[in-house]
N, C-alpha and C positions, 0 to 999 in steps of 0.2 A: 316355392319352386323357382320363381323368378330370381330371388336372391342368389340361389345356387348357380344359376346360369350366368349372372353378372360376375360372380366370384370366379367361376371357371374361365370366363372370357379374359378377365384381368390376369389370371394365372398363366394362361396360354400366351398372352401378349408379352408378359414379363419374361417367361422362359424363352420365347422367340428372340427377344431383344438380347438376352444373355448369350444365347447360342450364336446369334449374328455378330456379337462383339460390340453392340451398342452400349452396353453397360459393363464396365470393368470392375468385377468384384475382387480381383486379385490385389488391387492397390489398397493398402490399409488406410483407414481414416486417420487424419492427423490426431495426435494425442495432445491433450491439454497438459501444460506444464505449470507448476505452482511455485511461487517464490515467497520468501519472507525477507525480513531485514534483521541484521544482527549487528549490534553495536558493542564494542569492547572499549572499556575505559583504559586509557594509557596513564602511566604514572602512579605514584603512591596516593593513597587516600588522605584527605585532610583529617585532622583530629576531630572526632565526633563532637558535634555541637549539642551538648547535653541540654535536654529540655526543649529541643526544637523538633517539631514533627511537620513534615511536608506531606500534603495530600495532593497527588497528581490527578487532576481532573481529566476526563476523556477529552481529547483534542477535537476541535472543530476542523473541518476540511472543506476546501472549495468544492462545490458540486461537480466541477469538471473532473476532479480526481477522486471522488468519493467511492466509485465503484471498484470492485475487485480487479477488473481487467486492467492490464498495463496500458498506459496512455503514451502515445507517440506524438511528437510535435514535428510536423513536416515543414511547415512554413510559419511565418509570424503568427497568423491567426488560424492555422489549420491543425486540428488535432484529430486523432483517431484512436479508438480503443481496440484491443487485441483479444478476440474470443479465446484463442488458444494459449495465451500466456497471461496469467493473473496471479494476484497475491493469494496466499493460502487463506487469509482472513481479510476483513476490511482494513484498508491501510491506516485509518485513524486509530483503530484499536492496536494495530501492530506498533505504530510509532509511539503511541502513549505508553504502551508496555515497555518498549525498549528504553524510552526516556526514564521511566520509573526505575528500571534495572540499573541504568547508568548512574542515576542519582543515588541509589542505594549504595553503590560501590564508591561513591565520591567521598563519603564521610562528612559532607556538609551539614547533614541533619542526623539527629539521633535515630529517627525513624522516618521511613519514606513509605507511604501507603497509597493504595488506589482509591479512587472516588467511591467505591462501594464499601470501604472500611467505615466502621462505626467509631473509630478512634478520633478523638478531638484533635484537630490540627492547629498548629500555631501559624502555619503558612499554607497558601494554596498556589498551585502552578496551573495556569491556563496556557493552552497552546492553540495556535491556528495555523494549519498547514496551507500555505498559500500556493505552492507549486510542488508537483510530484509527477515527473514525466521523463521520457527518454527523448532527448533532443537529436533529431536527425537532419537539422538544417544544414550542417556541414557533414555530408555523407562520408567523408574520409575520416572523421573523428566524432562518431556518435558518443553521447555522454548522458548519464543519468543526472537529473537536476532535482533538488529538493530545497524548498525555502519554508522556514517556520518562524512565526512570531511567538515569543514567550512573554508572559506576564506573571511576575511573582507578587502575590498579594499577602497582606497581613490579615490572617483569618480571625485573630482575637479582637480586632477593632471592628465595630459594627459597620463602619463605612467601607471597610476592606480597601484601604488605600494601596495603590501600586507602589511597591518597594523598588522594583527593578523591571525593566523590559528591554527587549532587543529582538532584532530580526537577523536570522542566520541563514546563510545560503551555502549549500555544498554541491560540488560538481565532481563526478567520478566517471572516468572513461569506461565505455561499454565495449566489450569485444564484438567482433563481427558475427560470431556464432549465434548470439542472441538476436541481433537485428536481422540476420538472414532468415530466421524462423518466423519472423513477423508475417502476419497475413498481409499480402500485397507487397511484401518487401523483397 
């Protein structure tokens, strides 16, 4: 009986607040937006390297950028994540998959497979995503930043020596439509 009285009291207070205009139910809740990345290879593919198979391992990612929420950099050491704008999947998986697709189209290897494949590889590709954020330090020119380290290893050698490595950084301008929808933006 007491439970019903408490529930009735809460309901009366809620309805009173709505009628008085304290709670605005007409404003829709912000909707989440989901993003992915898409990479297209430009130019003609190289002649297929017969007998070479590349296994693209799942990339590591800095913990700052590992969550699905988009990350914004407001000042040198100030970052914030955005609850309403996020990647459709975890960014390390998206970037690993896009890299695999790009390399398949390159013709540099006869086969390019994912880390889950049981195919014996002659080469391994490791990646480390060092940065992945929207830079708002210059409010007039927001830009998306990504930095990745790659390591190409020889898989058939038990010591797995590094054949090649490099760090690559890309910057792309971001339109104001996206940054205006940012929480707190």
